[in-house]
N, C-alpha and C positions, 0 to 999 in steps of 0.2 A: 863406742859400743856398737855391736853388730845390729844391722837392721832386721826387723822381723819379716820384711817383705822384700821382694826383688824390685828392681826398677821397672820402667815402662815395658810392657809386653802383652802377650796373649796368654791367658791362664784358664784352666778348667776350675770351675767353682762347684760343679755338681754333675750328677748323671742320673737319668731316669730310665728305667727299663720297662718296656711294654710287651707283653702284659706283666702286671705286677700282682702277686709274686710270680716270678718266672718258674717254669718247670722244664724238665727234659722233654724233648720231642716237640716243643713249641718254637715257632719262628719268633725270635726276639728282635725288637726294634730298640733303638737307643736315641735318646734326646740328651745332648750335651749342653750344659750351661757354661757359657764362655764370658770372660771379662777381658776386654781390650783396653789397657791403660796407656797405650802408646799414642793415642790421638790420631793416628793415620789409619786409613782403610787397609786391611790386610787381606790377602787372598790365599787360602790354604787348600791344598789337596790333603784329605785326611781320611782315616778309617778307624774303626774300633777293632782292637785286637784282644783275644781271649787266651789266657794261659792257664796251665795247671800251676798251683802254688809251688810245686817242686821243680818247675822248669820255666823260668821267666825269660829264657833265651829263645825258645822255639814256640811260636804261637800254636795253640790248639786249633784256632780258626780266626777268621776276620770277616768283617763286612766288606762289600765292594767300596772302592775309593769314591769319595764324594768331593765336590768343590764347594767351598763356602767363602763368601765375601763377608769379612768381619769388621764392621765399623767400630769406632770408638764407643765404649760403654759395654753394657750387658746385652746378651742375646742368647737364644737357644738355637742350636743347629741340630738337624735330624739326620741320622745315618741313611746312607743310600742302600736300601735293602736291609735284609735281616741276617741273623745267624742262628743256627739250630744245633744243639747237641742231640745225638741220636736218642730215641725214646728207650732203647734197651740199656739196662744197667742200673746200678744203685745210685744213690745221691752222689753228686760230685761237686767239689769246690772248684771255682774258677776265679781268676783275677782279670778284671777288665782294665785296659789302658787305652788312651786316646793317642793316636800317632799322626804327626804331620808327615805325609809321604813326599819326600824330597827327590825321589827317583827310584829306579828299579833296585830293590834291596836296601834302600836308604830311608830310614824312618827316624824322626826325632820325636821323642816322647814329650807330650805336653805336661806341664807342671801345674801344681797348685801355686798360689801366690807366695807361699812360704819357701818355694824352690824345690820341693820334693816332687818326684814324678807322681802324677795323679794315678791312683789305683783304687778300684772298688772291688771288694770281694762279693761273690755270689755263691749260693748253694743251689744247685739244680737237682731236684728230686723228681721221680716219675709222677 
């Protein structure tokens, strides 16, 4: 029978946005809940990427790249800087993903324990 979880690794278990609820024109910070089931200390260069739901290939924006040392167990890592959608315009839906930055133009999307890419939907209104 297939397993409901992947093997040892680093997974995203949640995401908090500050301020909450978020609005257009605000600088948004991100706190990512991480679970390292591998047992060894991992060092990741990572960033938050934001997409329009209709285009998950080209980010609408991203936070600056951060570096995190991720020991075994659970922890929260905080984005390096913020991201803001311009204050002008109607409500807009965005999808948030967490990416490990492997090099220029090389990003690996972090997953949930079930193996799916972690995504969180947001609606940003004025």
